[in-house]
PDB file of the backbone (N, CA, C, O) and the ligand in Angstrom, with CONECT records:
HET     ZN  A 101       1
ATOM      1  N   MET A   1    -110.701  11.997-128.202  1.00  0.00           N
ATOM      2  CA  MET A   1    -110.404  13.407-127.941  1.00  0.00           C
ATOM      3  C   MET A   1    -108.935  13.578-127.532  1.00  0.00           C
ATOM      4  O   MET A   1    -108.407  12.790-126.748  1.00  0.00           O
ATOM      5  N   LYS A   2    -108.287  14.609-128.069  1.00  0.00           N
ATOM      6  CA  LYS A   2    -106.878  14.845-127.739  1.00  0.00           C
ATOM      7  C   LYS A   2    -106.738  15.541-126.384  1.00  0.00           C
ATOM      8  O   LYS A   2    -107.644  16.238-125.927  1.00  0.00           O
ATOM      9  N   LYS A   3    -105.595  15.335-125.767  1.00  0.00           N
ATOM     10  CA  LYS A   3    -105.291  16.105-124.572  1.00  0.00           C
ATOM     11  C   LYS A   3    -104.648  17.414-125.000  1.00  0.00           C
ATOM     12  O   LYS A   3    -103.965  17.468-126.022  1.00  0.00           O
ATOM     13  N   VAL A   4    -104.863  18.465-124.226  1.00  0.00           N
ATOM     14  CA  VAL A   4    -104.336  19.781-124.570  1.00  0.00           C
ATOM     15  C   VAL A   4    -103.440  20.274-123.443  1.00  0.00           C
ATOM     16  O   VAL A   4    -103.819  20.269-122.271  1.00  0.00           O
ATOM     17  N   LYS A   5    -102.235  20.701-123.833  1.00  0.00           N
ATOM     18  CA  LYS A   5    -101.306  21.238-122.841  1.00  0.00           C
ATOM     19  C   LYS A   5    -101.375  22.764-122.850  1.00  0.00           C
ATOM     20  O   LYS A   5    -101.313  23.395-123.905  1.00  0.00           O
ATOM     21  N   ILE A   6    -101.503  23.339-121.669  1.00  0.00           N
ATOM     22  CA  ILE A   6    -101.537  24.801-121.544  1.00  0.00           C
ATOM     23  C   ILE A   6    -100.338  25.240-120.717  1.00  0.00           C
ATOM     24  O   ILE A   6    -100.077  24.696-119.644  1.00  0.00           O
ATOM     25  N   THR A   7     -99.609  26.233-121.228  1.00  0.00           N
ATOM     26  CA  THR A   7     -98.497  26.828-120.478  1.00  0.00           C
ATOM     27  C   THR A   7     -98.861  28.271-120.150  1.00  0.00           C
ATOM     28  O   THR A   7     -99.257  29.030-121.034  1.00  0.00           O
ATOM     29  N   VAL A   8     -98.727  28.649-118.883  1.00  0.00           N
ATOM     30  CA  VAL A   8     -99.009  30.022-118.469  1.00  0.00           C
ATOM     31  C   VAL A   8     -97.852  30.911-118.934  1.00  0.00           C
ATOM     32  O   VAL A   8     -96.717  30.744-118.487  1.00  0.00           O
ATOM     33  N   LYS A   9     -98.142  31.844-119.823  1.00  0.00           N
ATOM     34  CA  LYS A   9     -97.091  32.689-120.367  1.00  0.00           C
ATOM     35  C   LYS A   9     -97.138  34.117-119.838  1.00  0.00           C
ATOM     36  O   LYS A   9     -96.145  34.842-119.907  1.00  0.00           O
ATOM     37  N   LYS A  10     -98.268  34.514-119.319  1.00  0.00           N
ATOM     38  CA  LYS A  10     -98.373  35.876-118.821  1.00  0.00           C
ATOM     39  C   LYS A  10     -99.512  35.956-117.813  1.00  0.00           C
ATOM     40  O   LYS A  10    -100.581  35.381-118.015  1.00  0.00           O
ATOM     41  N   ILE A  11     -99.264  36.676-116.730  1.00  0.00           N
ATOM     42  CA  ILE A  11    -100.327  36.921-115.756  1.00  0.00           C
ATOM     43  C   ILE A  11    -100.509  38.431-115.655  1.00  0.00           C
ATOM     44  O   ILE A  11     -99.594  39.160-115.273  1.00  0.00           O
ATOM     45  N   ALA A  12    -101.704  38.878-116.003  1.00  0.00           N
ATOM     46  CA  ALA A  12    -101.984  40.318-115.939  1.00  0.00           C
ATOM     47  C   ALA A  12    -102.575  40.642-114.573  1.00  0.00           C
ATOM     48  O   ALA A  12    -103.585  40.066-114.168  1.00  0.00           O
ATOM     49  N   ARG A  13    -101.942  41.559-113.876  1.00  0.00           N
ATOM     50  CA  ARG A  13    -102.410  41.942-112.544  1.00  0.00           C
ATOM     51  C   ARG A  13    -102.298  43.456-112.454  1.00  0.00           C
ATOM     52  O   ARG A  13    -101.201  44.010-112.536  1.00  0.00           O
ATOM     53  N   TYR A  14    -103.424  44.117-112.287  1.00  0.00           N
ATOM     54  CA  TYR A  14    -103.442  45.572-112.340  1.00  0.00           C
ATOM     55  C   TYR A  14    -103.588  46.150-110.942  1.00  0.00           C
ATOM     56  O   TYR A  14    -104.695  46.431-110.484  1.00  0.00           O
ATOM     57  N   ASP A  15    -102.461  46.321-110.273  1.00  0.00           N
ATOM     58  CA  ASP A  15    -102.492  46.812-108.900  1.00  0.00           C
ATOM     59  C   ASP A  15    -103.113  48.202-108.797  1.00  0.00           C
ATOM     60  O   ASP A  15    -103.772  48.514-107.805  1.00  0.00           O
ATOM     61  N   ASP A  16    -102.911  49.025-109.797  1.00  0.00           N
ATOM     62  CA  ASP A  16    -103.502  50.366-109.752  1.00  0.00           C
ATOM     63  C   ASP A  16    -105.030  50.296-109.723  1.00  0.00           C
ATOM     64  O   ASP A  16    -105.678  51.107-109.060  1.00  0.00           O
ATOM     65  N   LEU A  17    -105.604  49.333-110.439  1.00  0.00           N
ATOM     66  CA  LEU A  17    -107.063  49.181-110.423  1.00  0.00           C
ATOM     67  C   LEU A  17    -107.531  48.512-109.134  1.00  0.00           C
ATOM     68  O   LEU A  17    -108.556  48.886-108.563  1.00  0.00           O
ATOM     69  N   ILE A  18    -106.769  47.522-108.687  1.00  0.00           N
ATOM     70  CA  ILE A  18    -107.138  46.814-107.458  1.00  0.00           C
ATOM     71  C   ILE A  18    -107.214  47.799-106.291  1.00  0.00           C
ATOM     72  O   ILE A  18    -108.105  47.705-105.447  1.00  0.00           O
ATOM     73  N   GLU A  19    -106.290  48.726-106.253  1.00  0.00           N
ATOM     74  CA  GLU A  19    -106.246  49.706-105.162  1.00  0.00           C
ATOM     75  C   GLU A  19    -107.469  50.605-105.117  1.00  0.00           C
ATOM     76  O   GLU A  19    -107.781  51.175-104.071  1.00  0.00           O
ATOM     77  N   GLN A  20    -108.155  50.738-106.225  1.00  0.00           N
ATOM     78  CA  GLN A  20    -109.307  51.639-106.275  1.00  0.00           C
ATOM     79  C   GLN A  20    -110.570  51.015-105.685  1.00  0.00           C
ATOM     80  O   GLN A  20    -111.587  51.693-105.543  1.00  0.00           O
ATOM     81  N   TYR A  21    -110.513  49.736-105.343  1.00  0.00           N
ATOM     82  CA  TYR A  21    -111.710  49.090-104.832  1.00  0.00           C
ATOM     83  C   TYR A  21    -111.674  48.923-103.325  1.00  0.00           C
ATOM     84  O   TYR A  21    -110.614  48.772-102.718  1.00  0.00           O
ATOM     85  N   GLU A  22    -112.844  48.954-102.748  1.00  0.00           N
ATOM     86  CA  GLU A  22    -112.978  48.908-101.300  1.00  0.00           C
ATOM     87  C   GLU A  22    -112.558  47.551-100.739  1.00  0.00           C
ATOM     88  O   GLU A  22    -111.979  47.482 -99.654  1.00  0.00           O
ATOM     89  N   ASN A  23    -112.844  46.480-101.464  1.00  0.00           N
ATOM     90  CA  ASN A  23    -112.491  45.132-101.028  1.00  0.00           C
ATOM     91  C   ASN A  23    -111.550  44.475-102.032  1.00  0.00           C
ATOM     92  O   ASN A  23    -111.958  43.605-102.801  1.00  0.00           O
ATOM     93  N   PRO A  24    -110.305  44.894-102.017  1.00  0.00           N
ATOM     94  CA  PRO A  24    -109.379  44.356-103.026  1.00  0.00           C
ATOM     95  C   PRO A  24    -109.133  42.859-102.857  1.00  0.00           C
ATOM     96  O   PRO A  24    -109.070  42.368-101.730  1.00  0.00           O
ATOM     97  N   ILE A  25    -108.997  42.149-103.935  1.00  0.00           N
ATOM     98  CA  ILE A  25    -108.669  40.736-103.838  1.00  0.00           C
ATOM     99  C   ILE A  25    -107.167  40.601-103.653  1.00  0.00           C
ATOM    100  O   ILE A  25    -106.379  41.266-104.326  1.00  0.00           O
ATOM    101  N   GLU A  26    -106.787  39.728-102.727  1.00  0.00           N
ATOM    102  CA  GLU A  26    -105.368  39.604-102.423  1.00  0.00           C
ATOM    103  C   GLU A  26    -104.668  38.604-103.322  1.00  0.00           C
ATOM    104  O   GLU A  26    -103.486  38.760-103.631  1.00  0.00           O
ATOM    105  N   HIS A  27    -105.387  37.583-103.741  1.00  0.00           N
ATOM    106  CA  HIS A  27    -104.778  36.605-104.638  1.00  0.00           C
ATOM    107  C   HIS A  27    -105.614  36.563-105.913  1.00  0.00           C
ATOM    108  O   HIS A  27    -106.500  35.724-106.074  1.00  0.00           O
ATOM    109  N   ALA A  28    -105.309  37.483-106.801  1.00  0.00           N
ATOM    110  CA  ALA A  28    -106.125  37.630-108.004  1.00  0.00           C
ATOM    111  C   ALA A  28    -106.041  36.395-108.885  1.00  0.00           C
ATOM    112  O   ALA A  28    -106.995  36.071-109.593  1.00  0.00           O
ATOM    113  N   CYS A  29    -104.914  35.704-108.848  1.00  0.00           N
ATOM    114  CA  CYS A  29    -104.750  34.553-109.727  1.00  0.00           C
ATOM    115  C   CYS A  29    -103.961  33.470-109.005  1.00  0.00           C
ATOM    116  O   CYS A  29    -102.988  33.754-108.305  1.00  0.00           O
ATOM    117  N   SER A  30    -104.394  32.223-109.186  1.00  0.00           N
ATOM    118  CA  SER A  30    -103.765  31.114-108.470  1.00  0.00           C
ATOM    119  C   SER A  30    -102.630  30.479-109.272  1.00  0.00           C
ATOM    120  O   SER A  30    -101.946  29.583-108.779  1.00  0.00           O
ATOM    121  N   MET A  31    -102.432  30.938-110.499  1.00  0.00           N
ATOM    122  CA  MET A  31    -101.454  30.281-111.360  1.00  0.00           C
ATOM    123  C   MET A  31    -100.102  30.992-111.312  1.00  0.00           C
ATOM    124  O   MET A  31    -100.000  32.142-110.885  1.00  0.00           O
ATOM    125  N   GLU A  32     -99.081  30.285-111.758  1.00  0.00           N
ATOM    126  CA  GLU A  32     -97.743  30.868-111.801  1.00  0.00           C
ATOM    127  C   GLU A  32     -97.189  30.820-113.206  1.00  0.00           C
ATOM    128  O   GLU A  32     -97.565  29.972-114.016  1.00  0.00           O
ATOM    129  N   LEU A  33     -96.291  31.743-113.478  1.00  0.00           N
ATOM    130  CA  LEU A  33     -95.681  31.829-114.801  1.00  0.00           C
ATOM    131  C   LEU A  33     -94.977  30.517-115.158  1.00  0.00           C
ATOM    132  O   LEU A  33     -94.294  29.916-114.329  1.00  0.00           O
ATOM    133  N   ASP A  34     -95.157  30.091-116.398  1.00  0.00           N
ATOM    134  CA  ASP A  34     -94.548  28.879-116.930  1.00  0.00           C
ATOM    135  C   ASP A  34     -95.082  27.587-116.322  1.00  0.00           C
ATOM    136  O   ASP A  34     -94.570  26.503-116.600  1.00  0.00           O
ATOM    137  N   GLN A  35     -96.117  27.710-115.488  1.00  0.00           N
ATOM    138  CA  GLN A  35     -96.798  26.518-114.979  1.00  0.00           C
ATOM    139  C   GLN A  35     -97.504  25.849-116.156  1.00  0.00           C
ATOM    140  O   GLN A  35     -98.027  26.532-117.036  1.00  0.00           O
ATOM    141  N   THR A  36     -97.521  24.527-116.174  1.00  0.00           N
ATOM    142  CA  THR A  36     -98.192  23.846-117.284  1.00  0.00           C
ATOM    143  C   THR A  36     -99.330  22.974-116.767  1.00  0.00           C
ATOM    144  O   THR A  36     -99.294  22.465-115.647  1.00  0.00           O
ATOM    145  N   PHE A  37    -100.328  22.821-117.606  1.00  0.00           N
ATOM    146  CA  PHE A  37    -101.500  22.011-117.282  1.00  0.00           C
ATOM    147  C   PHE A  37    -101.810  21.106-118.466  1.00  0.00           C
ATOM    148  O   PHE A  37    -101.616  21.492-119.619  1.00  0.00           O
ATOM    149  N   ILE A  38    -102.284  19.919-118.185  1.00  0.00           N
ATOM    150  CA  ILE A  38    -102.767  19.035-119.243  1.00  0.00           C
ATOM    151  C   ILE A  38    -104.281  18.931-119.091  1.00  0.00           C
ATOM    152  O   ILE A  38    -104.786  18.517-118.047  1.00  0.00           O
ATOM    153  N   CYS A  39    -104.995  19.313-120.149  1.00  0.00           N
ATOM    154  CA  CYS A  39    -106.455  19.303-120.102  1.00  0.00           C
ATOM    155  C   CYS A  39    -107.002  18.060-120.786  1.00  0.00           C
ATOM    156  O   CYS A  39    -106.492  17.597-121.806  1.00  0.00           O
ATOM    157  N   ASN A  40    -108.038  17.554-120.192  1.00  0.00           N
ATOM    158  CA  ASN A  40    -108.760  16.438-120.753  1.00  0.00           C
ATOM    159  C   ASN A  40    -110.075  16.966-121.309  1.00  0.00           C
ATOM    160  O   ASN A  40    -111.108  16.894-120.643  1.00  0.00           O
ATOM    161  N   GLY A  41    -110.039  17.494-122.522  1.00  0.00           N
ATOM    162  CA  GLY A  41    -111.254  18.034-123.117  1.00  0.00           C
ATOM    163  C   GLY A  41    -111.855  19.165-122.309  1.00  0.00           C
ATOM    164  O   GLY A  41    -111.185  20.164-122.048  1.00  0.00           O
ATOM    165  N   TRP A  42    -113.110  19.021-121.909  1.00  0.00           N
ATOM    166  CA  TRP A  42    -113.833  20.091-121.238  1.00  0.00           C
ATOM    167  C   TRP A  42    -113.508  20.214-119.757  1.00  0.00           C
ATOM    168  O   TRP A  42    -113.995  21.129-119.094  1.00  0.00           O
ATOM    169  N   GLU A  43    -112.687  19.300-119.225  1.00  0.00           N
ATOM    170  CA  GLU A  43    -112.411  19.334-117.785  1.00  0.00           C
ATOM    171  C   GLU A  43    -111.367  20.382-117.439  1.00  0.00           C
ATOM    172  O   GLU A  43    -110.284  20.408-118.024  1.00  0.00           O
ATOM    173  N   ARG A  44    -111.694  21.241-116.489  1.00  0.00           N
ATOM    174  CA  ARG A  44    -110.720  22.231-116.023  1.00  0.00           C
ATOM    175  C   ARG A  44    -109.698  21.526-115.144  1.00  0.00           C
ATOM    176  O   ARG A  44    -110.068  20.866-114.173  1.00  0.00           O
ATOM    177  N   PRO A  45    -108.399  21.660-115.478  1.00  0.00           N
ATOM    178  CA  PRO A  45    -107.384  20.986-114.660  1.00  0.00           C
ATOM    179  C   PRO A  45    -107.368  21.547-113.240  1.00  0.00           C
ATOM    180  O   PRO A  45    -107.684  22.719-113.033  1.00  0.00           O
ATOM    181  N   ASP A  46    -107.005  20.721-112.269  1.00  0.00           N
ATOM    182  CA  ASP A  46    -106.886  21.171-110.878  1.00  0.00           C
ATOM    183  C   ASP A  46    -105.931  22.350-110.804  1.00  0.00           C
ATOM    184  O   ASP A  46    -104.839  22.309-111.370  1.00  0.00           O
ATOM    185  N   GLY A  47    -106.341  23.394-110.111  1.00  0.00           N
ATOM    186  CA  GLY A  47    -105.468  24.544-109.907  1.00  0.00           C
ATOM    187  C   GLY A  47    -105.490  25.559-111.031  1.00  0.00           C
ATOM    188  O   GLY A  47    -104.852  26.607-110.938  1.00  0.00           O
ATOM    189  N   PHE A  48    -106.224  25.254-112.097  1.00  0.00           N
ATOM    190  CA  PHE A  48    -106.294  26.210-113.203  1.00  0.00           C
ATOM    191  C   PHE A  48    -107.268  27.325-112.852  1.00  0.00           C
ATOM    192  O   PHE A  48    -108.409  27.067-112.469  1.00  0.00           O
ATOM    193  N   CYS A  49    -106.815  28.556-112.982  1.00  0.00           N
ATOM    194  CA  CYS A  49    -107.590  29.754-112.642  1.00  0.00           C
ATOM    195  C   CYS A  49    -108.991  29.712-113.290  1.00  0.00           C
ATOM    196  O   CYS A  49    -109.129  29.483-114.491  1.00  0.00           O
ATOM    197  N   LEU A  50    -110.016  29.937-112.461  1.00  0.00           N
ATOM    198  CA  LEU A  50    -111.395  29.883-112.957  1.00  0.00           C
ATOM    199  C   LEU A  50    -111.679  30.918-114.047  1.00  0.00           C
ATOM    200  O   LEU A  50    -112.286  30.594-115.068  1.00  0.00           O
ATOM    201  N   SER A  51    -111.248  32.145-113.836  1.00  0.00           N
ATOM    202  CA  SER A  51    -111.577  33.170-114.825  1.00  0.00           C
ATOM    203  C   SER A  51    -110.795  32.943-116.119  1.00  0.00           C
ATOM    204  O   SER A  51    -111.295  33.215-117.211  1.00  0.00           O
ATOM    205  N   ALA A  52    -109.565  32.443-115.989  1.00  0.00           N
ATOM    206  CA  ALA A  52    -108.807  32.130-117.208  1.00  0.00           C
ATOM    207  C   ALA A  52    -109.473  30.978-117.958  1.00  0.00           C
ATOM    208  O   ALA A  52    -109.516  30.969-119.188  1.00  0.00           O
ATOM    209  N   TRP A  53    -109.993  30.004-117.201  1.00  0.00           N
ATOM    210  CA  TRP A  53    -110.653  28.866-117.837  1.00  0.00           C
ATOM    211  C   TRP A  53    -111.889  29.319-118.616  1.00  0.00           C
ATOM    212  O   TRP A  53    -112.168  28.819-119.706  1.00  0.00           O
ATOM    213  N   ASP A  54    -112.626  30.274-118.037  1.00  0.00           N
ATOM    214  CA  ASP A  54    -113.789  30.822-118.744  1.00  0.00           C
ATOM    215  C   ASP A  54    -113.384  31.337-120.121  1.00  0.00           C
ATOM    216  O   ASP A  54    -114.123  31.203-121.096  1.00  0.00           O
ATOM    217  N   THR A  55    -112.202  31.923-120.175  1.00  0.00           N
ATOM    218  CA  THR A  55    -111.744  32.518-121.429  1.00  0.00           C
ATOM    219  C   THR A  55    -111.211  31.477-122.407  1.00  0.00           C
ATOM    220  O   THR A  55    -111.488  31.548-123.604  1.00  0.00           O
ATOM    221  N   VAL A  56    -110.450  30.513-121.900  1.00  0.00           N
ATOM    222  CA  VAL A  56    -109.772  29.595-122.826  1.00  0.00           C
ATOM    223  C   VAL A  56    -110.511  28.288-123.097  1.00  0.00           C
ATOM    224  O   VAL A  56    -110.161  27.558-124.024  1.00  0.00           O
ATOM    225  N   SER A  57    -111.538  27.989-122.287  1.00  0.00           N
ATOM    226  CA  SER A  57    -112.122  26.646-122.385  1.00  0.00           C
ATOM    227  C   SER A  57    -112.680  26.327-123.780  1.00  0.00           C
ATOM    228  O   SER A  57    -112.609  25.184-124.232  1.00  0.00           O
ATOM    229  N   SER A  58    -113.235  27.338-124.457  1.00  0.00           N
ATOM    230  CA  SER A  58    -113.770  27.042-125.795  1.00  0.00           C
ATOM    231  C   SER A  58    -112.634  26.733-126.778  1.00  0.00           C
ATOM    232  O   SER A  58    -112.802  25.928-127.694  1.00  0.00           O
ATOM    233  N   PHE A  59    -111.479  27.377-126.582  1.00  0.00           N
ATOM    234  CA  PHE A  59    -110.322  27.074-127.433  1.00  0.00           C
ATOM    235  C   PHE A  59    -109.794  25.665-127.122  1.00  0.00           C
ATOM    236  O   PHE A  59    -109.422  24.907-128.018  1.00  0.00           O
ATOM    237  N   VAL A  60    -109.774  25.346-125.830  1.00  0.00           N
ATOM    238  CA  VAL A  60    -109.302  24.019-125.422  1.00  0.00           C
ATOM    239  C   VAL A  60    -110.191  22.949-126.041  1.00  0.00           C
ATOM    240  O   VAL A  60    -109.702  21.927-126.523  1.00  0.00           O
ATOM    241  N   MET A  61    -111.489  23.185-126.026  1.00  0.00           N
ATOM    242  CA  MET A  61    -112.423  22.230-126.626  1.00  0.00           C
ATOM    243  C   MET A  61    -112.146  22.060-128.111  1.00  0.00           C
ATOM    244  O   MET A  61    -112.139  20.942-128.626  1.00  0.00           O
ATOM    245  N   ALA A  62    -111.917  23.184-128.801  1.00  0.00           N
ATOM    246  CA  ALA A  62    -111.633  23.128-130.242  1.00  0.00           C
ATOM    247  C   ALA A  62    -110.361  22.322-130.500  1.00  0.00           C
ATOM    248  O   ALA A  62    -110.313  21.488-131.404  1.00  0.00           O
ATOM    249  N   LEU A  63    -109.328  22.585-129.687  1.00  0.00           N
ATOM    250  CA  LEU A  63    -108.064  21.863-129.852  1.00  0.00           C
ATOM    251  C   LEU A  63    -108.237  20.385-129.542  1.00  0.00           C
ATOM    252  O   LEU A  63    -107.693  19.531-130.242  1.00  0.00           O
ATOM    253  N   ALA A  64    -108.983  20.088-128.507  1.00  0.00           N
ATOM    254  CA  ALA A  64    -109.189  18.696-128.120  1.00  0.00           C
ATOM    255  C   ALA A  64    -109.892  17.923-129.230  1.00  0.00           C
ATOM    256  O   ALA A  64    -109.747  16.706-129.347  1.00  0.00           O
ATOM    257  N   HIS A  65    -110.665  18.657-130.050  1.00  0.00           N
ATOM    258  CA  HIS A  65    -111.359  18.010-131.156  1.00  0.00           C
ATOM    259  C   HIS A  65    -110.608  18.147-132.468  1.00  0.00           C
ATOM    260  O   HIS A  65    -111.165  17.877-133.532  1.00  0.00           O
ATOM    261  N   GLY A  66    -109.336  18.569-132.404  1.00  0.00           N
ATOM    262  CA  GLY A  66    -108.513  18.582-133.596  1.00  0.00           C
ATOM    263  C   GLY A  66    -108.404  19.920-134.291  1.00  0.00           C
ATOM    264  O   GLY A  66    -107.877  19.991-135.402  1.00  0.00           O
ATOM    265  N   GLY A  67    -108.896  21.004-133.659  1.00  0.00           N
ATOM    266  CA  GLY A  67    -108.790  22.329-134.248  1.00  0.00           C
ATOM    267  C   GLY A  67    -107.341  22.802-134.280  1.00  0.00           C
ATOM    268  O   GLY A  67    -106.447  22.118-133.782  1.00  0.00           O
ATOM    269  N   GLU A  68    -107.113  23.969-134.864  1.00  0.00           N
ATOM    270  CA  GLU A  68    -105.744  24.424-135.059  1.00  0.00           C
ATOM    271  C   GLU A  68    -105.368  25.680-134.309  1.00  0.00           C
ATOM    272  O   GLU A  68    -104.269  26.204-134.493  1.00  0.00           O
ATOM    273  N   THR A  69    -106.255  26.173-133.471  1.00  0.00           N
ATOM    274  CA  THR A  69    -105.923  27.357-132.671  1.00  0.00           C
ATOM    275  C   THR A  69    -104.702  27.037-131.794  1.00  0.00           C
ATOM    276  O   THR A  69    -104.684  26.017-131.106  1.00  0.00           O
ATOM    277  N   SER A  70    -103.708  27.888-131.820  1.00  0.00           N
ATOM    278  CA  SER A  70    -102.514  27.587-131.033  1.00  0.00           C
ATOM    279  C   SER A  70    -102.145  28.694-130.060  1.00  0.00           C
ATOM    280  O   SER A  70    -101.357  28.466-129.142  1.00  0.00           O
ATOM    281  N   THR A  71    -102.685  29.864-130.236  1.00  0.00           N
ATOM    282  CA  THR A  71    -102.360  30.961-129.330  1.00  0.00           C
ATOM    283  C   THR A  71    -103.654  31.549-128.793  1.00  0.00           C
ATOM    284  O   THR A  71    -104.604  31.782-129.541  1.00  0.00           O
ATOM    285  N   MET A  72    -103.677  31.787-127.484  1.00  0.00           N
ATOM    286  CA  MET A  72    -104.886  32.329-126.878  1.00  0.00           C
ATOM    287  C   MET A  72    -104.528  33.080-125.617  1.00  0.00           C
ATOM    288  O   MET A  72    -103.398  32.990-125.137  1.00  0.00           O
ATOM    289  N   ALA A  73    -105.458  33.803-125.087  1.00  0.00           N
ATOM    290  CA  ALA A  73    -105.202  34.580-123.865  1.00  0.00           C
ATOM    291  C   ALA A  73    -106.388  34.483-122.935  1.00  0.00           C
ATOM    292  O   ALA A  73    -107.525  34.304-123.371  1.00  0.00           O
ATOM    293  N   GLY A  74    -106.117  34.600-121.663  1.00  0.00           N
ATOM    294  CA  GLY A  74    -107.210  34.580-120.701  1.00  0.00           C
ATOM    295  C   GLY A  74    -106.768  35.035-119.335  1.00  0.00           C
ATOM    296  O   GLY A  74    -107.575  35.075-118.407  1.00  0.00           O
TER     297      GLY A  74
HETATM  298 ZN    ZN A 101    -106.040  33.910-113.114  1.00  0.00          ZN2+
END
């Protein structure tokens, strides 16, 4: 299985929506712009945002098995 490198290119944070909730989350995302991670197949790298992983993990799996997806969002 190949290793997959992920670079954080954009973090979406909607303060206008966060403000509308009674219990706003203060740290919506643990990742930083241009931070990079090396994935070992299905394993979520340490510090990789859980909700982003939910979105990208199937792409990471495809890439780890030799697929060609190169752009994704989460
Ligand atoms: Zn996040």
